[in-house]
N, C-alpha and C positions, 0 to 999 in steps of 0.2 A: 191811231187806234187807241181807244181807252177801255181798260178792263178794270172794273171795280166789283169785288165780291167781299162781303163782310158778314161776320157772324152776329146774329141778333138773338134776342130771347124768342123762343117759340111763342107764337100767339095766333090769334084768328087771322091776322093779316100776313103773318110769316110762319106758316105751319112747319116748314122745314128748318127754321132757325137760321136762314140766310137771306140776305138781300143782294141783288146784283144789278149791274148796269154795264153792258158791253156795247161799244159803238165803234163803227167805222164811219168817219165823216170826210166828205170831199174837201179839197182845198177851198172851195166856194162856201163851205159851211153846211152843205146838205147831208143829212144822215142817209148813208147808203145801206148800212146794216145796223140793226140794234136789237138787243135782247134785254128785257128787264122784267121785273115782277112787282111793280108798284101796285099799291092798293088803290082802287078796287078792281083793277083789271086782272091782277095776278100774272101768271107766267104768260108772256107773249113775245112775239118778235116782229121786227119791221125789216123787210127786204125790198130794196128798189121801190120804195113808196107804198108797198102793200103791207098791211098789218094783219096778223093772224095769231091764233093760239100757239103755245109752245108746250110740249109734253116734257116737263122737267123730270130728269132721271138721275140727277146728281151733278156735281161740279165738273168732273172729268168729261162727262157727256156734253154738258153745257158748253164748255170751252171747245170741244171737238166740233160740235154743230156750228158754233159761231165761226170758227176758222174755215169750215167748209163753205159756209155762205159767203164769207169774205173772199175766198178764192174764186168762187163762182162769179161774184159781182166784179171782181178785178179783171177776170178773163173777158167778161162782156164789155167792160169799159175800155179795153185796150184799143 
């Protein structure tokens, strides 16, 4: 599991002043869960091969949502 969250200058591409990339990767190298906010997509998530929007509400919520998805995916893959 890799979690990167860093403060950046507020801008059109980073209106909240943060960038982030959170990922759970399988031993084979497949991304099982991912959250990021790269430009031009903005806030979005990847779960079990499906990509969708993510409603960012702050760092604490981001980490909690990521952990919840990681738990769900791990339970399904047992």
